[in-house]
Phi, psi and omega in degrees: 000130179294148179267145178259094184285148180294317181256147176264164178301326180291339180274350182288136177242156179280085184261326183212063185279159175073022184254001178089194183264169179207171177247133181220149179283147174297339178300332179274305189277333180257318183268349175079019178282147175288162175294124179252343179207131178221140178215158181239126177238175177297130181294157180278347180206176180293341181265347183277120179290339184091354180285139176231130185237129178228156175288332179099355179246011179289136177281169176299320178299318180298310184289340179280353179259107182299343179294345181270006182228151176218159170273136180223162166288141180304325178303325178300313181290327175298327177289327177287325181211090182298346180292348178284338191303318184293347182256357189291345178269002179297145181284170176304138180101349180274150179216150179224142176232150180283123178285127184295331182279308184273337184078004182266153172282123182236151180299142175266138178305129183276000000 
């Protein structure tokens, strides 16, 4: 079944280009939720940035279904939530979660 994305290709701006691909939850791209949790792991290929983006409210059942995730260019997710941009240079192993009080993405204790 085709997904109904919040943003169209025509709405995309060059905010974080040249950063490779990433994996993101439909909660962000289809449901319009902001990124609530992001982490970087070793990429699966030379084109994979290693970034993984979730809204942060996905259940275990939701995350266990690969149909709820897609590969995107990192720039696409930056268009959905530009607050990720300042963290994109973090090395592998870093993670950020949205603070409920400030609304900002803050480092998660490693």
